[in-house]
C-alpha positions in Angstrom: -186.6 208.3 67.6 -187.6 206.2 64.7 -186.3 202.2 64.6 -184.2 203.5 60.9 -182.6 206.0 63.3 -181.7 203.6 66.4 -180.5 200.5 63.7 -178.4 203.7 62.4 -176.9 204.8 65.4 -176.3 201.0 66.7 -174.8 200.3 63.3 -172.3 203.1 63.9 -171.7 202.6 67.5 -170.8 198.7 66.4 -168.7 200.0 63.5 -166.5 202.3 66.3 -166.4 199.2 68.4 -164.6 197.3 66.2 -162.4 200.2 65.0 -161.4 200.7 68.6 -160.8 197.6 69.1 -158.7 196.2 65.9 -155.3 197.4 67.1 -155.1 195.1 70.1 -156.7 192.1 68.5 -154.5 192.4 65.6 -151.3 192.7 67.8 -152.6 189.9 70.3 -153.6 187.4 67.2 -149.8 188.3 65.6 -148.1 187.5 68.8 -150.4 184.3 69.2 -149.3 183.3 65.6 -145.5 184.0 66.1 -145.8 181.9 69.8 -147.3 178.9 68.3 -145.0 178.7 65.6 -142.3 178.8 67.8 -144.2 176.1 70.1 -144.0 174.1 66.8 -140.5 174.7 65.7 -139.3 173.9 69.3 -141.8 171.0 70.4 -142.4 172.7 73.3 -146.2 172.3 74.0 -146.4 174.5 77.4 -149.4 176.5 77.4 -148.6 178.5 80.2 -146.0 180.4 78.2 -147.8 181.6 76.0 -150.3 183.8 78.3 -147.6 186.3 79.6 -146.4 187.5 76.3 -150.2 187.9 75.0 -151.0 189.8 78.2 -148.1 192.3 77.8 -148.5 192.7 74.2 -152.1 193.3 74.7 -151.1 196.1 77.7 -148.5 197.3 75.5 -150.8 197.9 72.3 -153.4 199.6 74.8 -151.0 202.2 76.2 -149.4 203.0 73.2 -152.6 203.1 70.6 -154.5 205.2 74.1 -154.4 208.5 72.7 -156.0 207.5 69.5 -158.2 205.4 71.3 -159.3 208.7 73.4 -159.2 210.8 70.5 -161.5 208.6 68.5 -164.0 208.7 71.6 -164.4 211.8 72.3 -164.6 213.0 68.2 -167.7 209.9 68.3 -169.0 211.9 71.5 -168.8 215.4 70.1 -170.4 213.9 67.0 -173.1 212.4 68.9 -173.8 215.5 70.9 -173.6 217.9 67.7 -176.2 215.4 66.3 -178.4 214.9 69.2 -181.6 217.0 67.8 -182.1 214.5 65.0 -182.7 211.7 68.0 -185.3 213.7 69.8 -187.9 214.3 67.5 
């Protein structure tokens, strides 16, 4: 495997990781934004009130997107195995 193939493989891996993490990160960011607006409007500045909704949102987003995650990971793994011969020589 040459350096160009290693860089291409790493680039594809990082892109796949970015795509897989996007739904959970976007959901957490939206909940954080809504909670920050709510805290500003109500003048409640307790930081512990934001932790539980964020954790629940991340867990729920992960559970909802789990079939898509698994399908995407399996497709990526199959693609790697199908192109394995390119990395050997």
